N, C-alpha and C positions, 0 to 999 in steps of 0.2 A: 381696660386694665386686665392683666392676666389673673386667672383664678389663684387664690392662695390656699385652696383646700388641702394641697399636698405639702404645705409649709407649716411646720410646727412652731418655728421660731419667727418672731416678727421684728427681730433686731434690725434687719435691713429694710430700707425704704422701698426697695424694688426687688423683684426676683432677678436673678442673674443667669445669664446663659454663656456657655462656652461652645465654640464651633471649631472643629478641626477639618481642614480641607485637603482632599487627596485629588491628584489628577491634573487635568488640563486647565488652561486659562478660562475656559467657559465655566468650569466648576468654581474657580476662584471668584469670578464675577457673580455667579449665582449665590455664593456665600455672602457677598456684599448685599445682594437683594434680600436674602433672608435676614441679615442683620438689621436692615432697614425696617422690614416688616415687624420684627420682634421689638425693636426700639419704639416703633409707633404704638405697639400694644403695651408699652410700659416696662419692658425688660431693660436691664443694663448688661453690657458685655463685661466679662471677666477673662483674663488671660490664664487663670488658674482653675483647672477642672474641679479641684477639691472645694472651691468656693461656689460652684455652680449649682443651681436648682434644675437646670436643663442643659444637657449635653447633646449636641448634634454632630454626627460624623457625615460630612458631605463626601460621597464615595465615587470612585472610578471603577469601571468594569471592563476596561479595554484589555487588560491582561489578567491571567489567573492570579499572579502574585499580588496585584493591586487589590483584588477581592479578598484574598487570604489575609492581607495586612489589615484591611478594614475590619474584617470579622474578628481577627485576633485582638485588635485594639478595643473593639466593643466588649469582648469577653474579659479583657483586662479591667474594664470598668465595674465588674461584679463586686470588687472589694469596696468601691465607693458606694455602690448601692447597698451593700451590707451595713455600712456606717450610716447611710442616710436613705432609708427605705422610700422616702418621698421624692428622691431624685428621679427625674424623667430622662430617659435616654432614647435618642432617635437616630435612625439611619435614613439619610436622604440621598438623592442623586442617582447615578446610573446603576449602582448595585441594588438599590431599592427597587428600581424599575425592572431590572433583570430578574431578580429572585423573588420579589414580593414577600408573601408570608413565610417563605422558606428561610428568610433572614432570621426570623424569630426562632426557628428550629435550630439554626446554627449558633445563634447568640441569644439565649433565653432571657438575658437581662434587658433586651431591647423592647421598648414600649411602643415606638412609632416607626412606621416604614412609609416614606413619602417620596414619590417619584418627581422628576424634574419639572413636570408641567403643573404641579399641585402646590407650589409653595405659598400661594396666596391663602390657602386653607390652613396653614400651619398653626396660627394662633387659636383658631377654633378647634382644630384637632387636639391640641394640647389641653384645652379646656375640657373637651369630651373625655379624654383619657383620665384626667384628674378627678372627674366626677364618677366615672364608671369603673375605673381601674381595669379596664379591658383593653388589650392592645389594639392599636389602630393601624390599618393598612390602607393606603390610598395611592394607586399607581395608574390612575386614569390618564390616557393620552388625549391631550387637548390641542388639536392642530392649529387653533387660532391663537394660542398663547405665545407671546413674545416678550412679555414683561416690559414692553416699550415705555410704559408710563411710570415704571419703577426704576428710575435711574440710580445707579450706585454712586455714592459719594466717595471720591478718592481720598486717601490719607497720605498721599505722596505727590510727587511731581508727574507721575505717570498714571494712566488709566486705560481700561479696556472698554470698548463699546461693542457689544454683540450686534451685528448687522443682520444676522439670520440665525435660525436654529434648525436642527435636524439635518438629515442627509438622504439623498435619493440614490446613491451609488451602489450600495450593497456589494462592496468588496467582499469576497468570499470568506475572509478571515475576520471581518469586523462586526462588532455587535452594536455599533452606534445607531444605525437605523432602527434597531429594535428598542433602544433605550431612550433615544432622543426624538424619534418620529421622523416624519417627512419634512422636507425643506419648506420653510416659510420665511419670507424676507420682511424686514421692517420698512416702512415708508422712508424714502430719502429725507423728506422734510423733518421727520422725527429724529433721525440720526443727526442731521445738521443742527437741530435745536440743542441736542445733547452736547455736540462738539462745542458750540458757542458757550454753553453753560460751563463746561469744563475749563475752557480757556479763560473765561472770566474769573475762575477760581485758581488761576495761575498754574494749571496743568500744562506741562511742556512737551509731553509725549503721549500720543493717543494711538492705541493699537486697535484696529478694526478686526474683530474675530468672528469666526464661524467654522462649522465643520468643513465647509468648502466655500470660501468667500468668492471665488471666481464665478460661481453660479448664482451669485446675488441677482435678484430681479424682483423689483417691487411692482411690476406691471408697466412702469414707465421708464425705469432706468436700469441699465446693467451695471456691472461692477466698475468698468472703466468710467462710466458716467458719474458714478458715486464718488470715485477718487477725485475727479475734477471738481465736483460740487463741494466736497469737503475741503479741498485745497483752497477754494475761494473764501472759505469761512473760518479757517483755522488760525489765522494770524501768524505769529512766529513759532508756533508749536510744530513738532514733528509728527508725521503720520507713518505708522507701520501697519501691516496686515498679515494675518495668518489664519487658517492654513490654506494654501493653494492646491488645487488638483491639476496635475500636468495636462490632462485632457482639455481642461477649460482655460488654460493660460494662453489666450490668443494674443496676436500682435497688438490689438487695440489696448489691452491692459498694459503691455510693456511700453507702448507709446505714451500712455497716461502717466506711467512712472517717470518717464523722461520729461514730460511737460510740466508736471506738478512739482513745484519747488519744495513743498513740505514733505513729499513722499520720499522716504529714505531708500537708499540704494541697497536693499537687502530683500531677497526673495527666498522664502522657505518653500521648497518644491519636493515633496516626498517622492523618491524613486521607488523604494521598497525592494526591487530586485533588478539586477543587471541582465536577467535572462528574459527575453520576450516570451518564451514558452511559459515560464513561471508567472509572468505578468498576466498572461491569458488565464491561467488557472486561478489567479487572484481576482479576476474580473476587473482589472484596473482600467481597461479601455484605451491603452496606448502601447506602442512598442518601444523598445530601447532606442531605435533609430529616431522615432518621433520625439522622444524625450530629449535626445541629444540635439535635435534641431531647435527645440525651445531654449535649451541652454546656450546654444550658439547665438540665437537671436538676442537673448537677454544680455550676454556679454558684449555683443557687437553694438547694441543700442544704449545700454545703461552703463555709463562710464564708471569703472571701479566697483561694479556690483558684487556683493557677497552672496554666495549661494550656499544654503544649508539644506539638509534633507533628512528623511527617515529611511532606515534600511531594516528589512526583516529577513532573517536567515532561517533555514530549516523548515521552510513551508512544505506542506505535504507534496511529495513528488519531486522536490528539489534534489538533483543529483550533484555529484562532485563537479561535473562539467558546468552545470547551472551556477553553482557557487563560484567557480573560477571566473565565470563571465561577470559576476557581480564585482569581484575583486578587480578585474580588468577595467570595468567601467568606472569604479571608484577612483582608481589611479588616473584614468584618462581625464575625468572631469575635475578632480582635485577640489572637492567641496571644502568650504571654509569650516564647516562643522557638520556633524551628523549625530542624530539620535539613533542608536543601534539596539536592536532587540532580537532575541530568539523567539521563534513562533510559539505562541501559547494557545492551546485549544480553547475555543469559546463555544459553549453550547448554543444552539439555535442557528449557528452559522454553517454554511455549506462545507467549509473546510474541515469542520469537525468530523465529518463522515467520509472524507476523501480517502482514496487508497494512497499508499506510499507514505504513511506517517513516518517522519524522520525520528530516530531514537534521540532521546533527550541528550545523551552524552555527545552525539554527533552535532546536535544543534549548538551545544555549549562550546564545543571545539571550534566550530565555524565562527561563532560570535567572537570568541577570543582572538582568532586570527584577524577578523575584520576590524575589530577595535584597535589592534596593534597597528595596522596599516593606516587607518584613518587618523589616529592620534598623531602619527608622524606627519601626515599631510596637513593637519590643522596647525601643528607647530610651524611648519614651513610657510603656510599662508600667513600666519601672524608675524613671522619673522620679516616678511616683506614690508611691514610697517616701520621697521627700524630706520631712522633718519628721515622719516616722513613727518609732515605736520598735518594733523587731522583736527577737525572740529569735534569737540566733545561736549555733551550735555552732562553737567555736573549732577551727580546723585547725592553726594554728601561726603563725609569724612570716612576714611578707611577704618575698618574695625581693627585691623592689625597694626596700624600706625596712624594716630590722630593728626600727625603732621602732614599726612598725604591725603589727597582727594581721590574719589573714584567716580567714574562716569562711563558713558557709552559713546562710541563713534556712530556716525550715520549708518555704517555698515554693521552695527550691532556688536562691535568688539568691545570687550572690557578694557578700560584704560585706567591705570593708576598714575597719579602725577603730583608734582610739587607746585606750589604757588598759591596765592590768595584767590579763593573762589568760594562761592556758596551754592547750595542746592538750587537748581533751576537756571544757573548761568550757562551760557554758551562760551566756551573758551577754545583757543587754538593751542594744541599740545604738540610739542615735538617729541616723538618717540625716540628714546635713547637706547633702550635695551629690552630684551625679552627674558622674563623669569618664568620658566615653565611655559605655559601658553600665554601668559599675561604680559601685555605691553606696559612699560614704565617710561615716564618722561617728565617734562616740565612745561609750564605755560610759557608761550612766547607771544610777543606782540602786545 
């Protein structure tokens, strides 16, 4: 049970924790792991930070804005700490790993700083702090840690399964290898066991996640093998995966997508730049021409495949010509959706010291132009759904209109529709119109 030394009131039967998660799906899954560890130690979760005895911020460090937001949120908790001096505040995740003890300098109200490989130690670290009242920092890199035995329990019809952790690519702009460590893959048998457990609990959509799922290798199986193994065990649930690295998306993986009935026709394939020269500066390991070949293969073999991407503008050395090439490639490929960002300097990365840093105002102008072009493309891609009938996994009732349902197509499109259905059902929906980007329709059949 957690120590009560920092609790003056004994009105509650258990200490309460509140956790706020920033960043990627891996962080969201890690928060589920942390919740499980705290629950096992006797804590109860609360959705109100004012009721909490322990507040944890699970942070992202991919962009400077994400770091600033987390530090700002931590400093905003100073008022709660003034009201309740026994409150324990912790920063966990990538920001903790990246900055270590400097987090406490930036946010003096923080008591715990714990990196992504050290979550098993959280209960004991909390006890240590409450006894000593001295801040605790633990950012040890543990290459063997996968949390494979600590499965997160889903609270919905969907779930994430990390199949690997870390990254070996060292893209020149990316801090992930420094905060998440080197690649290590979980055994396929362990992943399949988790898949079966989730489907027994009525989970209908499972997303295999990792910094680069294409490079999955447990010593016996590659990623294409894993897709086939999971497909044979998943029953009627859907399988998705993210994120893929273009360099490692081989024909065998694409063939596995075609062969496996459960694997959805959606590939997230970060391009980052439409200039091969910039891709070399980024250390991405492929050219635009090689990327286009992979897109052609996917669209030729996977019927109706949806392609989404990440795009980064204003990278050091990016010229007007390089940016124009990106716009040209975006128009040519016509992605279904894109996550678009302006370059943000990350300490420890090679790009931080590169020549040709692009002024902030230029980066923002380029981002605005790119967003305008891609948004129109996304609308057109979604408009092609009108008059089509698509299979939709029902997520539940619409928040805007309780008479309507919301769900996802196999190609990861949001669909709002009328008709009787409950969460977890598969229904056929005829799309009748587009409102903004969102498809609206009705159940048929």
